[in-house]
N, C-alpha and C positions, 0 to 999 in steps of 0.2 A: 087251341092245341097251338102249345111254341114248337120253333123247331128255328135253327144253326144252321145254317149252311156254308160253304167255302167253294173260293174259287178253284177251278183248276189251274189255271194261267199263273204262274209265277214268274213275276220281274222283278229286277236287281233295282235296289234300291239300299244303297251306300254298303256296297259289297253284302250285301246278305239278299234270300230269298224270300220272296211277301209274295201275300195272296190276301185277296179280300176275304173277308169273312164280316157277312152280313143277321140279322135273325128278327126274327119277330113272337111274341111282345118284343121291346126292345129289353124288359128284364131278365129275358131268356140267352139274351145276349152279351151284354151286363154279364150274368153268371156265370154262365160258360169261359168267359176272357176270364176275371175273376180265379174260376178254378183252375187256369193251369197260371196264373202268377200272370195275366197280362194290369197294368196299370188301368183303369179307366181313363188317365190320363189321359191315352191313345187314341180315344175312341174322335170320329169322326164324325162331329150332327152337323151332314151338309143337309141343305134342302132335299128330301126324298131322295135322298142315299143314307144314311146314316150304317156304318160303318166301322168297323176296325183295318187296319193294313196288319197282317198277324207272318212271325215270322214262322220260314220252314220248318224247325224244332218245334216250336206256338203248334201247327198248324197239326203233326205228327201224333202230339202230345192231348189235343182237343180228341180225334180220332182215337186213339187208343183205350182213351176213357168212355166214349161212346154219346163224347157232348155235343158231337157235329159231322159232318158227314157233307162228302166230297161230293159236287155236281158236275156235270158231264161238260157242259160249256159255264162260256161269263154269261150265255146270251142268259142260260137258268136264272143266271146269278138277277142280270137286269130285268126278269120278269118275277119274277120275286118282290123285290124292290118296287114293282110296278104294280102293284095286285097288293102291297100291304100297306105303302107309302105315298101313295096318290099326294 
């Protein structure tokens, strides 16, 4: 089963509101990103924390398209990553 999640917290980076987007398997994460025009070069392939930082606008596009869901807390993102990417 594939799943793509977006953290609820928005932080400012270069004047934009950003959130973390994670997914499993990675193909599902990349497919969701590509569907709303997020280039794969923005993927952060960090050990045990692969994710995209997405803008508020892209976040809304993902939600409206049913490609991702916003979780209740950043802790949910951390638990998801720990479960899938040990």
